C-alpha positions, 0 to 999 in steps of 0.5 A: 203166104203173108198174113194179109193173104191168109186173112183174105182167104178166110174172109172169102171162105166165110162169105162163100159159106153163107150160100152153101147148103147141106147135102140132101140124102147123105144116107145114100153116100155108101150106095154111090161109093159102091157104084149104084146108079141114080137117075133123077135122084132115084135109084136106077134099077135095071129090069130084065125087060130093059136089058133085053130091049 
């Protein structure tokens, strides 16, 4: 890749970085990886009544 291309990519990334935001709830990542389901940002816990319905 020519040097100009690398510089252009760097500038694009630095510009995009201005609109990025930090991940909220990063402490929930282990739960997501383990397969826990979430609904509207809350942990979805199935009740016996919901399963029976």
